[in-house]
ROTI-872009 format. One line per field, with one value per residue (C-alpha): residue number from 1; residue in one letter; z, x, y. Coordinates in nm, 3 decimals. Layout:
N
kepa [NUM; ...]
lumza [A; ...]
c3 [Z; ...]
c1 [X; ...]
c2 [Y; ...]
// end
This chain:
341
kepa [1; 2; 3; 4; 5; 6; 7; 8; 9; 10; 11; 12; 13; 14; 15; 16; 17; 18; 19; 20; 21; 22; 23; 24; 25; 26; 27; 28; 29; 30; 31; 32; 33; 34; 35; 36; 37; 38; 39; 40; 41; 42; 43; 44; 45; 46; 47; 48; 49; 50; 51; 52; 53; 54; 55; 56; 57; 58; 59; 60; 61; 62; 63; 64; 65; 66; 67; 68; 69; 70; 71; 72; 73; 74; 75; 76; 77; 78; 79; 80; 81; 82; 83; 84; 85; 86; 87; 88; 89; 90; 91; 92; 93; 94; 95; 96; 97; 98; 99; 100; 101; 102; 103; 104; 105; 106; 107; 108; 109; 110; 111; 112; 113; 114; 115; 116; 117; 118; 119; 120; 121; 122; 123; 124; 125; 126; 127; 128; 129; 130; 131; 132; 133; 134; 135; 136; 137; 138; 139; 140; 141; 142; 143; 144; 145; 146; 147; 148; 149; 150; 151; 152; 153; 154; 155; 156; 157; 158; 159; 160; 161; 162; 163; 164; 165; 166; 167; 168; 169; 170; 171; 172; 173; 174; 175; 176; 177; 178; 179; 180; 181; 182; 183; 184; 185; 186; 187; 188; 189; 190; 191; 192; 193; 194; 195; 196; 197; 198; 199; 200; 201; 202; 203; 204; 205; 206; 207; 208; 209; 210; 211; 212; 213; 214; 215; 216; 217; 218; 219; 220; 221; 222; 223; 224; 225; 226; 227; 228; 229; 230; 231; 232; 233; 234; 235; 236; 237; 238; 239; 240; 241; 242; 243; 244; 245; 246; 247; 248; 249; 250; 251; 252; 253; 254; 255; 256; 257; 258; 259; 260; 261; 262; 263; 264; 265; 266; 267; 268; 269; 270; 271; 272; 273; 274; 275; 276; 277; 278; 279; 280; 281; 282; 283; 284; 285; 286; 287; 288; 289; 290; 291; 292; 293; 294; 295; 296; 297; 298; 299; 300; 301; 302; 303; 304; 305; 306; 307; 308; 309; 310; 311; 312; 313; 314; 315; 316; 317; 318; 319; 320; 321; 322; 323; 324; 325; 326; 327; 328; 329; 330; 331; 332; 333; 334; 335; 336; 337; 338; 339; 340; 341]
lumza [M; R; A; A; Q; Y; R; G; E; H; R; I; T; V; D; E; V; A; A; T; E; P; A; A; G; Q; V; Q; I; A; V; A; Y; T; G; I; C; G; T; D; L; H; V; L; H; G; S; M; D; S; R; V; T; T; P; Q; S; I; G; H; E; M; S; G; T; I; A; A; V; G; E; G; V; T; G; I; A; V; G; D; Q; V; T; V; M; P; L; D; A; C; G; S; C; P; A; C; E; A; G; N; G; H; V; C; Q; R; L; N; F; V; G; I; D; S; P; G; S; L; Q; E; R; W; N; V; D; A; S; L; I; V; P; L; P; A; S; L; S; L; R; H; A; A; L; V; E; P; L; A; V; A; C; H; D; V; A; R; G; R; V; A; A; G; E; H; V; V; V; V; G; G; G; P; I; G; Q; L; I; A; L; V; A; R; A; T; G; A; H; V; L; V; V; E; P; N; A; E; R; R; A; L; A; E; R; L; G; A; D; T; L; D; P; I; G; A; D; V; P; A; I; V; D; E; R; T; G; G; A; G; A; D; V; V; F; E; V; A; G; V; A; A; T; A; L; S; S; P; H; L; A; R; V; R; G; R; V; V; M; V; A; I; H; A; Q; P; V; P; I; D; L; H; R; V; F; W; R; E; L; E; L; I; G; A; R; V; Y; E; R; A; D; F; E; R; A; V; D; L; L; A; S; G; Q; V; P; A; D; E; L; I; T; R; V; V; P; L; D; D; T; Q; A; A; F; E; A; L; A; V; G; D; A; M; K; I; L; V; D; V; Q; G; A; R; A]
c3 [0.010; -0.006; 0.254; 0.280; 0.567; 0.743; 0.762; 0.956; 0.823; 0.690; 0.472; 0.333; 0.087; -0.047; -0.036; -0.075; 0.273; 0.380; 0.455; 0.798; 0.890; 1.206; 1.504; 1.756; 1.889; 1.566; 1.256; 0.930; 0.712; 0.384; 0.440; 0.166; 0.252; 0.519; 0.623; 0.739; 0.969; 1.213; 1.450; 1.095; 1.025; 1.357; 1.262; 0.959; 1.087; 1.391; 1.657; 1.816; 1.720; 2.026; 1.999; 1.594; 1.543; 1.175; 0.970; 1.038; 0.867; 1.041; 1.014; 1.177; 1.049; 0.808; 0.664; 0.493; 0.517; 0.716; 0.494; 0.759; 1.144; 1.402; 1.618; 1.882; 1.724; 1.742; 1.604; 1.280; 0.947; 0.638; 0.401; 0.697; 0.709; 0.954; 1.111; 1.412; 1.709; 1.731; 2.144; 2.265; 2.682; 2.928; 3.125; 3.484; 3.510; 3.741; 3.460; 3.358; 3.648; 3.687; 3.300; 3.165; 2.913; 2.648; 2.812; 2.964; 3.174; 2.938; 2.623; 2.299; 2.049; 1.750; 1.418; 1.604; 1.913; 1.723; 1.300; 1.117; 0.822; 0.553; 0.437; 0.179; 0.489; 0.869; 1.140; 1.504; 1.803; 1.722; 1.996; 1.843; 1.561; 1.528; 1.238; 0.988; 0.819; 0.490; 0.359; 0.434; 0.176; 0.260; 0.171; 0.370; 0.651; 0.678; 0.845; 1.145; 1.374; 1.289; 1.336; 1.672; 1.797; 1.771; 1.920; 2.215; 2.214; 2.183; 2.476; 2.702; 2.673; 2.754; 2.471; 2.477; 2.194; 2.203; 2.319; 2.202; 2.056; 1.933; 1.769; 1.742; 1.429; 1.139; 1.061; 1.005; 1.354; 1.428; 1.124; 1.246; 1.591; 1.454; 1.261; 1.598; 1.793; 1.521; 1.491; 1.904; 1.843; 1.913; 1.761; 1.652; 1.516; 1.381; 1.451; 1.165; 0.978; 0.622; 0.368; 0.228; 0.530; 0.643; 0.350; 0.411; 0.745; 0.627; 0.376; 0.670; 0.823; 1.089; 1.122; 1.055; 1.184; 1.045; 1.371; 1.210; 1.311; 1.490; 1.875; 1.917; 2.267; 2.183; 1.895; 2.089; 2.338; 2.082; 1.958; 2.288; 2.442; 2.679; 2.816; 2.616; 2.500; 2.672; 2.541; 2.383; 2.167; 2.138; 1.853; 1.673; 1.866; 1.911; 2.255; 2.141; 2.119; 2.434; 2.588; 2.471; 2.447; 2.811; 2.725; 2.497; 2.796; 2.980; 3.357; 3.428; 3.108; 2.974; 2.751; 2.595; 2.509; 2.205; 2.023; 2.116; 2.264; 2.166; 2.496; 2.751; 2.665; 2.905; 2.972; 3.188; 3.506; 3.673; 3.383; 3.475; 3.839; 3.749; 3.557; 3.758; 3.411; 3.356; 3.161; 3.015; 2.849; 2.591; 2.415; 2.175; 2.227; 2.403; 2.220; 2.247; 2.019; 1.775; 1.754; 1.702; 1.443; 1.259; 1.296; 1.175; 0.864; 0.807; 0.844; 0.581; 0.927; 0.804; 0.476; 0.397; 0.059; 0.160; 0.388; 0.179; -0.048; -0.275; -0.285; -0.372; -0.440; -0.183; -0.419; -0.389; 0.020; 0.048; -0.145; -0.001; 0.363; 0.221; 0.067; 0.420; 0.580; 0.383; 0.420; 0.061; 0.154; 0.401; 0.466; 0.181; 0.193; 0.075; -0.142; -0.024; -0.276; -0.555; -0.858; -0.881; -1.023]
c1 [0.050; 0.094; 0.193; 0.258; 0.562; 0.687; 1.035; 1.160; 1.348; 0.997; 0.968; 0.706; 0.734; 0.486; 0.640; 0.506; 0.464; 0.364; 0.025; -0.085; -0.407; -0.595; -0.492; -0.726; -0.967; -0.868; -1.003; -0.873; -1.005; -0.966; -0.909; -1.088; -1.020; -0.786; -0.808; -0.463; -0.467; -0.288; -0.136; 0.004; 0.166; 0.318; 0.462; 0.590; 0.794; 0.931; 0.775; 0.661; 0.956; 0.944; 0.628; 0.642; 0.848; 1.008; 0.909; 0.544; 0.246; 0.041; -0.330; -0.618; -0.916; -1.043; -1.270; -1.305; -1.510; -1.425; -1.194; -1.109; -1.227; -1.010; -1.030; -1.321; -1.480; -1.841; -2.076; -1.867; -1.889; -1.671; -1.852; -1.932; -1.850; -1.647; -1.471; -1.227; -1.201; -0.832; -0.779; -0.648; -0.674; -0.501; -0.860; -0.617; -0.498; -0.673; -0.795; -0.993; -1.098; -1.264; -1.427; -1.199; -1.047; -1.020; -0.727; -0.557; -0.295; -0.115; -0.344; -0.218; -0.310; -0.349; -0.159; 0.077; 0.232; 0.110; 0.056; -0.237; -0.456; -0.242; -0.214; -0.437; -0.531; -0.495; -0.557; -0.703; -0.863; -1.207; -1.313; -1.203; -1.459; -1.751; -2.023; -2.130; -2.474; -2.493; -2.618; -2.348; -2.048; -1.695; -1.588; -1.769; -1.745; -1.388; -1.509; -1.620; -1.280; -1.265; -1.634; -1.574; -1.359; -1.549; -1.874; -1.651; -1.560; -1.894; -1.997; -1.725; -1.829; -2.222; -2.343; -2.708; -2.998; -2.959; -2.638; -2.372; -2.070; -1.729; -1.516; -1.151; -0.950; -1.128; -0.945; -1.086; -1.155; -1.276; -1.539; -1.640; -1.696; -1.915; -2.133; -2.165; -2.254; -2.503; -2.674; -2.707; -2.916; -2.650; -2.554; -2.196; -1.950; -1.609; -1.311; -1.102; -0.850; -0.790; -1.060; -1.116; -1.141; -1.425; -1.583; -1.651; -1.774; -2.073; -2.125; -2.161; -2.412; -2.208; -2.137; -1.757; -1.532; -1.170; -0.984; -0.727; -0.739; -1.112; -1.164; -1.283; -1.400; -1.591; -1.776; -1.870; -2.007; -2.227; -2.358; -2.453; -2.605; -2.289; -2.299; -2.038; -2.037; -2.151; -1.879; -1.558; -1.399; -0.998; -0.892; -0.625; -0.301; -0.152; -0.014; -0.245; -0.570; -0.502; -0.410; -0.750; -0.999; -1.123; -1.191; -1.506; -1.671; -1.965; -1.965; -1.972; -1.898; -1.691; -1.348; -1.248; -0.863; -0.947; -0.569; -0.251; -0.033; 0.353; 0.434; 0.320; 0.123; 0.044; -0.332; -0.556; -0.642; -0.728; -1.026; -1.119; -1.102; -1.264; -1.549; -1.572; -1.469; -1.453; -1.166; -1.212; -0.938; -1.042; -0.903; -0.981; -1.344; -1.534; -1.757; -2.076; -1.932; -1.803; -2.167; -2.278; -2.060; -2.186; -2.542; -2.486; -2.291; -2.558; -2.863; -2.656; -2.639; -2.263; -2.221; -1.891; -1.800; -1.788; -1.484; -1.318; -1.116; -0.985; -0.889; -0.546; -0.400; -0.151; 0.139; 0.035; 0.072; 0.375; 0.241; -0.056; 0.089; 0.318; 0.006; -0.163; 0.131; 0.117; -0.233; -0.337; -0.619; -0.886; -0.890; -0.729; -0.837; -0.606; -0.775; -0.558; -0.731; -0.733; -0.526; -0.165; 0.101]
c2 [-0.024; 0.340; 0.608; 0.969; 0.974; 1.250; 1.194; 1.474; 1.824; 1.954; 1.687; 1.434; 1.182; 0.921; 0.540; 0.203; -0.005; -0.324; -0.371; -0.593; -0.738; -0.630; -0.765; -0.848; -0.581; -0.346; -0.255; -0.203; 0.144; 0.210; 0.547; 0.793; 1.118; 1.298; 1.696; 1.845; 2.116; 2.357; 2.072; 1.865; 2.147; 2.148; 1.827; 1.897; 2.208; 1.971; 2.114; 1.759; 1.568; 1.472; 1.277; 1.105; 0.883; 0.893; 0.745; 0.789; 0.843; 1.140; 1.275; 1.210; 1.426; 1.105; 0.949; 0.618; 0.234; -0.070; -0.306; -0.543; -0.631; -0.808; -1.118; -0.970; -0.711; -0.645; -0.412; -0.314; -0.457; -0.449; -0.221; 0.023; 0.427; 0.547; 0.788; 0.795; 1.009; 0.986; 0.979; 0.649; 0.722; 0.492; 0.439; 0.453; 0.816; 1.064; 1.258; 0.929; 0.770; 1.130; 1.060; 1.319; 1.083; 1.315; 1.475; 1.122; 1.248; 0.968; 1.042; 0.873; 1.125; 0.882; 1.052; 1.238; 0.992; 0.667; 0.619; 0.815; 0.841; 0.912; 0.572; 0.339; 0.107; 0.201; -0.025; 0.116; 0.014; -0.047; 0.138; 0.441; 0.393; 0.657; 0.518; 0.781; 0.762; 0.639; 0.949; 1.143; 1.207; 1.077; 1.351; 1.583; 1.355; 1.436; 1.767; 1.604; 1.623; 1.974; 1.990; 1.815; 2.056; 2.321; 2.169; 2.090; 2.454; 2.592; 2.343; 2.452; 2.787; 2.663; 2.886; 2.941; 3.091; 3.450; 3.547; 3.692; 3.525; 3.681; 3.494; 3.618; 3.461; 3.314; 3.006; 2.698; 2.645; 3.002; 2.946; 2.634; 2.784; 3.041; 2.774; 2.595; 2.894; 3.008; 2.671; 2.707; 2.995; 3.257; 3.605; 3.553; 3.787; 3.699; 3.975; 3.834; 4.101; 3.883; 3.991; 3.649; 3.471; 3.748; 3.722; 3.314; 3.425; 3.611; 3.397; 3.145; 3.373; 3.546; 3.942; 4.066; 4.305; 4.392; 4.493; 4.649; 5.011; 4.938; 4.977; 4.608; 4.674; 4.960; 4.814; 4.483; 4.715; 4.919; 4.546; 4.442; 4.735; 4.844; 4.468; 4.289; 3.935; 3.647; 3.440; 3.506; 3.281; 3.338; 3.153; 3.328; 3.203; 3.520; 3.686; 4.047; 3.873; 3.665; 3.986; 4.192; 3.893; 3.956; 4.330; 4.205; 4.025; 4.138; 4.098; 3.747; 3.646; 3.327; 3.365; 3.030; 2.995; 2.779; 2.844; 2.670; 2.933; 2.760; 2.974; 3.184; 3.561; 3.821; 3.801; 4.081; 3.894; 4.225; 4.253; 3.865; 3.965; 4.303; 4.157; 3.839; 3.664; 3.263; 3.219; 2.819; 2.620; 2.380; 2.091; 1.841; 1.680; 1.392; 1.128; 1.332; 1.638; 1.399; 1.259; 1.630; 1.702; 1.387; 1.534; 1.873; 1.737; 1.495; 1.760; 2.011; 2.233; 2.289; 2.370; 2.176; 2.269; 2.642; 2.502; 2.252; 2.487; 2.199; 1.801; 1.677; 1.340; 1.171; 1.230; 1.609; 1.553; 1.824; 2.050; 2.052; 2.105; 2.419; 2.567; 2.569; 2.707; 3.016; 3.022; 2.994; 2.741; 2.713; 2.318; 2.087; 1.743; 1.483; 1.195; 0.885; 0.626; 0.845; 0.770; 0.723; 0.995]
// end
């Protein structure tokens, strides 16, 4: 079979590798599509070399069909359409015992800490399988994982119908948070300096604001009758937005830190104190978030085609990573089973 493998030094190659049968308790997936995300870019750029064995297929945003079933697996059949929730928890650490296995203290994030889905046949534990309805196209289903991130973020923020939500950052996850918040019934403002990303957010139904030269807190106050936003999502991942996000929230509002800040950054704790704000961390997702993401895509509430910039064959994986790194796309999918070069 063929696999796109990270080899270190900012390099991905497409190689012929041996396929293996699924072990007991595993299934084998014929991977249809794999999406590339910011975490994958971190891998390519070497930021996760302490976790990734090379050469290794990475990738965790995916869809496919069951190709084989290992011994002892029940309830899953060859031909089923599936995706994977790529969190392999230990089950015995304090976080797992408290019911928070998604943030397991010894978490194996599949596709980083172990091989991922940029390969034609992928063996995973059956417990990680999330079934897909036959009505949902596999192309669209490759968005389930990032959409589950957004579902988790919105759930962490306890967004309710009628609330005012500000999403700081209009990248892929910011756009998805805006969609999920709107599906929940919230009024959404996306703060984003890039004109193309603002235009996409507007097509998807959100209001937008270019922060360059704007008094963003004053504009948010004006939209909310002087109160401020009920929930602010910091998705941009830069120091300036982490510092300013609490200034957009109402008294006892919620500020959800979604972006990964690789280094410590300043935040206005006086504002947190002064307005009795809640500062909330949000990381990955739970099974309920995956199930909601599947429902939102299957029902058409998330217009997947608006978010998918293009689909490329496996041979173009390196070029797809490079395009995303320079902001030349919103979401690129790799057609893992596509025609060989």
